[in-house]
C-alpha positions, 0 to 999 in steps of 0.5 A: 721349524727350520728350513733344513728340518722341513727339507729333511722331512720332505726328503724322507716323505719323498723317499717313503713315497718312492719306496711305496711305488717300488714295493707296488711295482715289485708286488705287481711283478711278483704277482704277474710272475706267479700267474705266468708260472701257474699257467705254465704249470697248468699247461704242463699238467694238462699235457701230462694228463692228456698223455696219460689218458692216451696211454690208458686208452691205448691199453684198454683198446688193446685189452678190448681187442684181445677179449674180442679176439678170444670171444670170436675164437670161442664163438667160432669153436662153438659154431663148428661144434654145433655144426658138426653135431647138426650134420651128424643128426641130419643123416639120422633125421633124413633116415627117420623121415624116409622111414616114416614116408615109407611106412605111410 
């Protein structure tokens, strides 16, 4: 084999090794870039999810407050109605007790 042929083979091998090194570096950069983009996408999704959850919680809190207010109103109305009936019966009960005492 001639010296010229050996030099060409060696140059081709050197070129091949350099191509492999460059390809590995490019692959590392691509992987690093993909990992970084993935982390950013996860962070963005986490922020969106937290925002949506906070909005849902606010909505449910408002609904719960409305239900509690309605329940309090209903309870107050029932209480007033029961009190009015009790007061009406109180006079009858007092009259009945007085009548029973007088009959004794």
